[in-house]
N, C-alpha and C positions, 0 to 999 in steps of 0.2 A: 764720751759715747765716740766722739770718734773714733777711728782707726789712729794707734799707737799714729807719730806722727807723717798722717794721710795728707794731712790738708797743707801741708810744709816739699809735703814729697815730692807733691802734684808740681812745685810752684817751681823744685831744686829741678828736678828730667826737663822740665819745658828750658829753662835755664842752660840746665847740660848743654841738650840741640845746640843751643848757641852756640859755647864752650867748643865744642866736637869744631862747626866750622871758623873758628879763628884763630884756635890753633891750627889748621893746616894753612892757613896762611900767614903765619906770625915764626918770627928763631928761626925758621927757613936759609939755609944755604943755597948759591948756587948749586944742580949738580952736575958739575962736568966731569959726569964718568960713567964714559962709557965703557972703560978698557973692563968693569965690571961683567959686565954684561956678554951671553953670546942673546946677541940678536936675531930670533927668528924671521917669519916669509913674512911681509909686510906689506908685499904687492899685487895687484892682481889674485886675493882671497876669493875663493871660493865656498862665499856665505848659504846655505839652503832657506827657501823660503820660506819654509815651515815653521824655523825661530823667528822669522823676524814679519809676519804677515801679524796685516792689524783684524786684533776681536770684536765683537762686539763689547765684551768685556773693556776693551780700549776706548775703548770707544766711550761708553758712561759713565769712565774714569772723570779723563777730559773730560766732559762734559758737568757734569757733578762739578766738579773742581773748578770751574769755569760758572755754574749758578750759585754756589756758596759763593761765592768771591760780589756777588751784587744778590746776595737773602737780603732780606728781611727781619731785624731783630720783631717778633709780635710778641704781644700778652694778652690769654689768654686766661680768662676765668670762668668758666663753664667745657664742660669736658674732662675728656679725660687723659694723665698724665702716659708721658708718650718717653722714652728713652732720647737723652741730651738735651731736652728740658730743663731749664732754669727749674727748680720751686723754689716757691715761697711759703711756709712750711711753718706752722710750728705744733710741738710735740715735747711728749712727757713721758719718761721713762719708772718704770719702777723693778727692785729687788728682790724679792720677798715681801710686795705688796707695799711695798718704799720707794718713798722719790731717793736719789742718789743724783750728789754731785753730779752735775757737766750734763743729765739722764734731760736735760728740757728752755729750749731755748724757739720764742717766737719772731715772727719773720726771715726766718733763717733761710738765705737763698744755696739750694742744693742742686750741684746736673744732678740731674740724674748717668745714673754707667761710670762717674768718679773715683766708684769707690774709695771715698771715701768715709762713708760709716762702716761699719759692721755689714758687714755681709748678712744679703735679707732683705737688711732695710730700702734702699734702693730700686732692687730688685718687684719688692716688696709696694713698692706705689705708682709702679710704672701699669697702668691701667684703672687707678684709682681714679675716682671723681673730682672732679677742682670741687671743695667745698664741703664733700664728705666728709666722714669720720671717718679712720681705719686705724683697725689694732693692729698691729706684727706681733708677735711672739715666738724671740729670739731667742738665741743661743748667743752670751761675747764667748771668742773667739777663745783657746787654751792661752795664747802668748799675751790677748792684752794687754795692753803696758802701759801704766797710767802714766802723770805729764811727769815725771820725776823720768823717767824710761825705768820701773822697773814692774814687773809683772803686778796687774795689780790684785786684789780683792777678789775683782767682779769672775776674774780669770774664769769660763769653763759653764758660767752662771747663765739661768737663764733668765731673761728678763722681758719683759713687755711690755711695747710701745701704742701709745695713741697716738692718730696722726695727721692733724685738719692740715692739705691742702691750698691754701688759699691765690694761688693761683698759678700760673707758668711763663717763663718767655722760655717763644721759641722760637729758631732761626727758621724765617716759612720764604721757601726758593721761585722766584721767577722763573713764569711757564714758558717753556723751552719753546718760542718759537721765531716768527718772518720777523714779529715787533720786537723780539728783542733782540733776537743778532740786531737788528738797523742800530736801533735806541742804543746801544751798548760805544756805535761805533770806532767800529776795526776794521770797516772798510770790505762787511757785509752785509749781502742785505736779503739775503737767507738763508734759512738754514741747512737749506741745499749746499748753499756756494758753502758755507762754515764751516760741514760736519767734511766738503771733499779737501777744505783747507788741511781740518786738524785729522785726517784719513796720510796724507803725505807727512805731516813733519810729525805724529807719532808715527811713519814706517821708518823717516827718515832717522827718527832717533834711536830705534831698536834696533837698525840696520849698521848705523857707527857703533853702539855699543856691543851688537854681537861679533861688527871688526877686530873693535878694538882687543874686548875675548881672548882672540883666538889672535890677536899680537903678543896678546901674555900671557896666554901657553904654552906660543911657540918656542917664544925667550926665555933665557936658562941664565940667572942670578949667579955670578961667578965669587964671587963678595960684596956683602953688602960694604956702605960709606958712613963712618963715624957722624950722620947725620941722624941714621936709622936711632942711634942711642940718642940724645942732641931729644930727639922728636920722645921720646917714648917718657926720657925725663920732662920731658915740657908740661906734654897731655897730664904725666903723676901730680906734675907741682899748681896746673888747676883746679883739677879734682884735689886733691889735698886742701890748698883753699877754700873750694867750698862746704870739703867738710870741718874742714876746721867752724866755717862760717856758719854750719846750722847747727852747732853746735856735740858732735860728734867726736868723740873720743877713740873709735876703732876704724878703719877705714875698712875692711872689710863687713862690720853694720852698717856700712855710708852707700857704701856699694849693694848690699846689697836691699836695702831701699833704695834707694835712687834709679838702682839700673838693674832689679834682678836678678844680681849673679855675683859666684863670691870672689877676692879680693884677688886671686887665682885665677880665674876666667876670668877677669877686669885684663889682667898682666899679659896673661894673655893675645884680647881681643888688640891690647891697646898697641903689642909689639904687632900683629900682622896687619893690623890697620897700619906702622908703619914702615913695615920694608916696602906695602904696596903701596903706597902715595909714593918713596923714593925712585919703588917698579918702575912706575910708569912714567915719571920724570923721567926718568935716567932714560926709558924707552925712546920719549917721544924729545929729549935733544940728542937724542946718536940719529934718529931719523931729520929729523929740521940738518941735522952736520951733515949728512951722504943726501943731503936733495937741498938742500941749496934754503934752506926754506928760514924766509923770517915776517918778523910780522912789523906792518907799519903802524907810521904813527895814528893812523886816522883805525886804524881795528887797534895799538895799545887805549886809544882818548875813547875807543867805545868800551872796552872788557873793565879798564876803568871806572866805568860810568853806572854801568851792567853789575858789577858786584858792590856796587854805593848805592844804588839803589835798589840791589836783595839785600845790606843785611840794614836797610834805614836811614842812611844819609845821605842829608836833602843836598851836602857837598859832594864831590868828589874832595878836592885837597880838603879839605875836614877828614873823611874816610883813612885817602893813603897818610895820613901822622896817627893813626891810629894801626896801620899796618904797614905791616914789609911791603916797600913797591915790586920790589925783585921778587918773591913771588910768589904775588899778586901777577907778576908777566911771564912766568913758569909754567902757571895754572894757565892762565891765555892761549900760549904756547902747547901748552897738553891740546887745550881744547880743537884748536885750527888741527896739529900730527889726522887730532882721535878724525875729524873729519876730510884729513884729504887719506887717509888711510879708506876711509865710506868710501871717498869717491870712486876710488883708486881700486875694490875691491868687485867681485861679480857674485849677480842673485842665480844661482840653480833653482830647478827643479820647479820654473814658476808656474 
């Protein structure tokens, strides 16, 4: 009844997000290749204020991220189903008035909006009352696959489901008020104080990104070093491992299911990503040499700790055993150079 490979594909997508981050920090040689670039202007860049102004949407996005971090999972046994709810359901389906294998279950937890079930199923439950039967008259996709990944006999056929939502689990966000800000113990006591801090953080981030983009646009790569191909190959190897792990025989099919793109599109994206990463590291090292910028022991330790925490390690030493230390150092340097460029830029039309 579930869409072909949808359940495992959701796991794949989540896993591959981690893999991408992991690859960018492993297997990389230091880029002492400033001779491969024509470094553009990076000092006293003029940034238009309109590009970095903090919008109401920026604020809302960051506040929602904060609230979601402290959200509670609450179980409701009455009311209606909402998008992103985890709905505990009983369902049974029939094709030509006959039940079919895999078309029924009890106590099944389904995230509404995950697209794990055939089109129309989850959408049909939004707004449904908990505890009341719902009838869904749907059609299997024309490319619907069976458990052996072959086109199913049900492909394109009409199907009727009877569904009862037993309960839902919903993430309930806390109220954004002074009490909440005070309780999370982040050094601020009121919403107004925290909003001012948030505006500065968002502004600095957008300024840094805008300045660095200008540096990238101003810099010409005369030649890419061999490390680009090494990075491309490493990323491909990781994806091929997971292709085999999830039982795919076709890399193109794996890319379509897990990434929503063809193998050809993946190859192009992979190459562009590798080149972009190498270009940024070459630029950061070139600027560091010209400006005689170095990383202090404290900056390195703090950087390693931050990366370890980001990737879910309790111990930084354990993190450094799994990841290439020199590559992480390059990333820490890149961040410092980006901040340096931003600090030496000028905002106009403010």
